[in-house]
C-alpha positions, 0 to 999 in steps of 0.5 A, spaced: 636 758 212 629 756 214 624 756 210 620 761 212 625 766 211 626 765 204 620 767 201 622 774 203 630 774 203 629 771 196 625 777 194 630 782 197 635 778 195 632 779 188 630 786 188 638 787 190 640 784 184 636 787 178 641 792 176 642 790 168 638 793 164 635 787 161 632 785 168 634 779 167 636 775 174 641 769 177 638 763 175 635 757 179 642 754 180 646 760 182 640 761 186 640 755 190 647 755 191 647 763 194 642 760 199 645 753 200 638 750 198 635 745 194 633 748 186 626 745 188 626 750 194 627 756 189 623 753 184 617 753 189 619 760 192 620 763 185 612 759 183 609 764 189 613 770 186 611 769 180 604 768 183 604 775 186 608 778 179 614 779 182 618 776 177 616 772 170 620 766 169 621 766 161 622 759 158 630 759 154 631 766 157 631 766 165 628 769 170 625 776 170 623 783 175 616 785 174 615 789 180 612 795 176 606 789 175 606 787 183 600 786 187 599 789 193 601 783 197 607 784 194 609 790 195 607 789 203 612 782 202 618 787 200 616 792 206 617 788 211 623 784 207 626 791 208 626 794 201 625 801 200 618 803 197 617 808 192 615 814 195 609 815 190 608 808 192 607 810 200 603 816 199 598 812 195 598 808 201 596 813 206 591 815 201 587 809 200 588 807 207 585 814 209 579 812 204 578 805 207 578 807 214 573 813 214 568 808 212 570 802 216 568 807 222 562 809 219 560 801 218 563 800 225 558 805 229 551 800 226 556 793 227 561 794 233 560 788 238 562 789 246 567 785 244 569 790 239 569 796 244 572 792 249 578 791 245 578 798 243 578 800 250 584 795 252 588 799 247 586 805 249 589 803 255 595 801 253 596 807 250 596 811 256 601 806 259 605 808 254 605 815 253 606 815 261 612 811 260 615 816 254 614 811 249 611 812 242 605 808 240 606 805 233 603 798 235 597 801 239 595 806 233 596 800 228 592 796 233 587 801 234 585 801 227 585 795 225 580 794 230 575 798 227 576 795 221 575 789 224 568 792 228 565 792 221 564 784 221 568 784 214 573 779 214 575 781 207 575 788 209 580 787 214 585 783 211 585 788 205 586 794 211 592 789 214 596 789 208 596 797 209 600 796 216 605 790 213 607 796 208 608 801 214 611 796 218 617 800 218 614 806 217 610 807 224 616 807 230 618 812 225 612 816 225 611 815 232 617 817 235 615 824 236 611 824 243 607 830 242 605 827 235 603 820 239 599 823 245 595 828 239 594 821 236 591 817 242 587 824 244 584 823 237 583 816 238 579 817 244 574 822 240 574 817 235 571 811 240 567 815 244 563 817 237 562 809 235 559 809 243 555 813 240 554 810 234 554 817 231 556 815 224 557 822 221 561 824 227 565 818 227 567 819 219 569 826 220 574 824 226 577 818 222 578 823 216 581 829 220 585 824 224 589 820 217 589 828 215 596 829 219 598 823 217 597 824 209 600 831 210 606 827 214 607 823 209 606 828 202 611 833 206 616 827 207 616 825 199 616 832 197 622 833 201 625 826 199 624 828 191 627 835 192 633 833 195 634 828 189 633 832 184 638 837 187 643 832 189 642 830 180 644 837 179 649 838 182 652 831 179 648 834 172 644 829 171 637 827 171 633 827 177 631 820 179 625 818 184 628 816 191 626 811 195 625 811 203 628 806 206 624 805 213 621 811 212 
């Protein structure tokens, strides 16, 4: 196995193996045998996962999953590895993204450079090409929003917001598979871009807020539907409902 694949693959495997009430996971030896790598490689990756608060290694006891304490980076890693996120986490991520990107639109109005504007124009041009070809805008939407964050000239801000898009890597194509939704999004992107060009911070914030409200409502509705479905299934089985996980949605 390639080392660059070991981290997400091991994280996903540990998540899948955490079925016991104790939360205890396979040993380093068992993990090394499963992935056909050395125990040293397993130990190095476990150290990373422990730093991300995904696992805890307890002396003379074993390895335990601690995803309830996981960092934002850990949530992004799980999403990229194909591990479904809790639906509440999905909604909270969208909500937090909205808060950050509204502020980003305001800051970009005073800090955006000619290079930022040039990249935004190119993204809008590519969006028009994809729409003309009947294709969705998952990648262009990500690029547009992150370019606005980049236009704040705050590299830490950009890194933080990039994590949200890593977490949505599998969900955005689903959202933008609706071509009408992609068309509406493009029109709103153009309006936001024009507000940025005019350096109108108040308008840019208002347009960004309205634009992200659509995504927030979509995920809130999807989560509600998933929870209702889980409750119905649990009632039919005579068991208490558990919060469902939305796989790649």
